[in-house]
C-alpha positions in Angstrom: 57.6 117.7 147.0 60.9 119.5 146.6 63.6 118.0 148.0 65.3 120.3 151.1 68.9 121.2 150.3 71.9 119.6 151.6 74.5 120.3 154.2 76.2 123.4 153.4 73.8 125.1 150.7 73.8 128.4 152.4 76.1 130.5 154.2 75.9 132.3 157.4 74.4 135.5 155.3 71.9 133.1 153.9 72.9 133.5 150.2 72.7 129.8 148.7 75.4 127.7 147.4 75.9 125.0 145.6 75.0 121.4 147.2 77.9 120.1 145.9 80.5 122.8 146.2 79.6 124.8 149.4 81.9 127.0 148.9 80.2 128.8 145.6 77.3 131.3 145.7 74.5 130.5 143.3 71.0 131.6 142.6 69.9 128.9 140.0 68.5 125.8 141.5 67.5 122.2 139.8 64.4 122.3 138.1 63.6 118.7 138.9 64.9 118.6 142.6 65.1 122.0 143.6 68.6 122.1 145.0 70.8 125.3 144.1 73.5 124.3 142.0 76.3 126.0 140.5 76.7 126.3 136.5 79.6 123.2 136.3 76.7 121.1 138.1 73.8 121.9 135.8 72.6 120.6 132.9 70.6 121.8 130.1 67.1 120.2 130.1 64.0 120.7 127.9 62.8 123.0 130.1 65.1 124.7 132.7 68.4 123.1 133.8 68.9 119.7 135.9 71.9 119.0 138.6 74.0 115.8 137.2 72.5 113.7 139.8 69.0 113.9 138.3 70.6 113.9 134.7 72.4 110.5 136.1 69.2 109.2 137.8 67.2 110.0 134.4 69.6 108.5 132.5 69.1 104.8 134.3 65.8 104.6 132.6 66.4 105.6 129.4 67.1 102.4 127.0 70.2 102.8 124.7 69.4 102.8 120.9 70.3 99.6 119.2 70.8 99.0 115.4 68.0 97.8 113.3 69.5 94.0 114.0 70.9 94.1 117.3 74.0 95.4 118.9 74.6 99.2 119.5 73.4 101.8 117.4 76.6 103.7 115.7 76.4 107.2 114.3 79.7 106.9 112.4 81.8 104.1 110.2 84.6 103.2 112.4 84.9 100.1 111.3 84.6 100.4 107.8 87.1 103.5 108.1 89.6 101.0 109.8 89.4 98.2 107.5 90.1 100.5 104.7 93.2 101.7 106.4 94.5 98.5 107.4 94.2 97.5 103.6 96.0 100.5 102.4 98.8 100.2 105.1 99.3 96.7 104.3 99.4 97.5 100.6 102.1 100.3 101.2 103.9 97.2 103.1 103.7 95.0 100.4 105.3 97.4 98.0 108.1 98.0 100.1 108.2 94.2 100.9 107.2 91.9 97.8 108.0 88.8 99.5 105.1 89.3 102.0 102.7 88.5 99.4 104.2 84.7 99.2 104.2 84.7 103.1 100.6 85.7 103.1 98.6 84.4 100.2 96.1 82.0 100.2 97.8 78.8 99.2 96.7 75.1 99.1 100.2 73.5 99.1 102.9 74.0 97.3 106.6 74.6 97.5 106.8 78.5 97.1 110.8 78.3 95.8 112.2 75.5 94.1 114.0 73.4 96.9 112.0 74.9 99.4 109.8 73.4 102.3 105.8 73.0 101.4 104.0 75.7 102.3 100.1 76.2 102.9 96.8 75.7 104.5 97.4 72.1 104.4 100.8 72.3 106.1 99.1 74.2 109.2 99.2 77.5 107.8 95.5 78.4 108.8 96.6 82.2 109.3 96.6 82.1 105.3 92.7 81.4 105.0 92.3 85.8 106.5 95.6 87.3 105.8 95.3 86.7 102.3 92.2 89.1 102.3 94.5 92.1 103.5 96.8 91.9 100.7 95.9 92.8 96.8 98.0 90.7 94.0 101.3 92.1 93.5 102.1 94.5 90.7 100.2 96.6 88.6 97.2 94.4 88.7 96.9 95.2 92.6 96.2 98.9 92.2 93.2 98.1 90.5 92.1 95.3 93.0 92.8 97.5 96.1 91.2 100.1 94.1 88.1 98.4 93.6 87.7 96.7 96.9 87.9 99.7 98.9 85.7 101.7 96.9 83.1 99.1 97.3 84.0 98.8 101.0 83.4 102.7 101.0 80.3 102.4 99.3 77.9 100.0 101.1 80.2 99.8 104.4 78.8 102.5 106.4 75.2 102.0 105.8 75.6 98.3 107.2 77.6 99.1 110.0 74.9 101.3 111.0 72.3 98.6 110.6 74.1 96.0 111.9 76.1 97.3 114.6 79.9 97.4 114.6 80.3 94.0 116.0 78.1 92.0 114.1 79.2 94.2 110.7 82.8 93.0 111.3 82.0 89.7 112.2 79.8 89.7 108.8 83.2 91.0 107.3 85.6 88.6 108.6 83.5 85.4 108.3 83.1 86.6 104.4 86.6 86.7 104.1 87.5 83.5 105.6 84.3 82.0 103.5 86.1 83.2 100.1 89.3 81.9 101.2 88.1 78.3 102.1 85.8 78.0 98.7 88.9 79.0 96.9 90.9 76.3 99.0 88.1 73.4 98.2 88.1 74.4 94.2 90.9 75.9 92.7 94.6 73.7 92.3 96.5 73.7 95.7 99.6 75.4 94.0 97.7 78.4 92.9 98.1 81.0 95.1 95.4 84.0 95.6 95.2 87.4 96.9 92.6 90.4 97.7 89.6 91.6 99.9 87.3 90.7 97.5 85.8 87.8 99.1 85.1 89.9 102.0 83.9 92.7 100.1 81.6 89.9 98.1 80.5 88.9 101.6 79.4 92.5 102.2 77.4 92.5 98.5 75.4 89.5 99.8 74.7 91.0 103.1 73.0 94.1 101.6 71.3 92.3 99.5 69.6 90.3 102.4 69.1 93.4 104.4 67.6 95.4 101.2 65.2 92.2 100.8 64.3 92.1 104.7 63.6 95.8 104.9 62.0 96.2 101.4 64.7 98.3 100.1 65.6 98.2 96.1 68.2 95.8 95.7 68.6 95.9 92.0 71.8 97.8 91.9 73.5 95.4 94.1 72.4 92.7 91.8 73.8 94.7 88.6 76.9 95.0 90.5 77.2 91.0 91.5 76.5 89.7 88.2 78.8 92.1 86.4 81.7 91.0 88.4 81.0 87.1 88.3 80.7 87.9 84.4 84.0 89.2 84.5 85.2 86.7 86.7 84.6 84.2 83.9 85.8 86.2 81.0 89.2 88.0 82.4 92.0 84.8 83.4 93.5 85.0 86.6 90.7 86.2 89.2 89.8 84.1 91.9 86.1 83.4 91.3 85.9 80.7 93.6 86.7 83.4 96.6 83.9 85.7 95.1 81.2 82.9 95.5 82.3 81.7 98.7 82.4 85.4 100.2 78.8 86.1 99.3 77.8 83.0 100.1 79.0 83.3 103.7 78.3 87.1 104.0 74.7 86.5 102.9 74.0 83.6 105.1 75.2 85.1 108.1 73.5 88.4 107.8 70.4 86.3 107.0 70.5 85.1 110.5 71.3 88.3 111.7 68.6 90.1 109.8 65.7 87.3 110.2 66.4 86.4 114.0 62.9 87.5 115.8 63.2 91.2 116.7 60.6 91.1 119.4 62.7 88.9 121.8 66.1 90.6 122.2 67.8 87.8 124.3 66.4 84.8 121.9 67.8 87.1 118.8 71.2 87.3 120.4 71.6 83.7 120.9 70.2 82.8 117.7 72.7 85.2 115.9 75.6 83.8 118.0 74.9 80.2 117.3 74.7 80.9 113.6 77.8 82.6 113.7 79.2 79.7 115.4 77.7 77.1 113.3 79.4 78.6 109.9 82.6 79.1 111.5 82.4 75.4 112.5 81.4 74.6 108.9 84.0 76.3 107.5 86.7 74.9 110.0 85.1 71.4 108.7 85.5 72.2 105.1 89.3 73.3 105.6 90.0 69.6 107.7 88.2 67.7 104.8 90.4 69.7 102.2 93.5 68.8 104.1 92.5 65.3 104.3 92.1 65.1 100.6 95.3 66.5 99.9 97.5 64.2 102.4 95.8 61.1 100.7 96.6 62.5 97.3 100.2 63.0 98.5 100.1 59.6 99.9 98.8 58.0 96.8 
């Protein structure tokens, strides 16, 4: 049954006017409710035009598209390009102020300058676990490092961002970054510094492998890249292979929780994904505390 025109939808001469703008004459009506409406109040529909009120009412029952593993679907790679921009911007800052490398590098415990204070994660500088992942090593090697890492990020980042959703994708990136730093902290000598986004990037490699297996996609190419890089880690000196291993483990485990959570129960899926994220973060924090205690005991001994 057609909805009768609202107040003020016709003037004294009988010419119909817009139900939202009584001063505007119109001979076009909404195909859904039948009320006359001006062009500003109409929207194109599959058949004819609908007024803005009917469009709004119809959208209430439409389920918003989601990413494959939960979260809101995205058609662009905002997070990936933002991460690339941040890494490049900080690299430029590092070129202008090389001292930032010592201030932000992953360092267990050491004196950066002779006679200076002891610095490092063991001294409470936990921020180094994440800041080190946004700066390449200083010198000529830094250019190659950031070039490879940004190439890899652009290669697989957009696809992962679309499948995981922006928030889950960013979470995987950051947890992988911290996971790589924590593994370096646990295994490497405490007085050795490390810089570079490779821990986070290897975490995305691990994430892509899990996603490919879950969706039955070809994962051979990512396995080849990972194997080649791990071989280079043990052939080329001064590469923080510990960060690569830690990143790929953290990123792969977290993505497995995202990908294999029950798809048919959205609330349970989200709960499992949040719980898995919290569990991995707690595990990483516990590992750092254990290493802190180990280094403190060694210093006292």
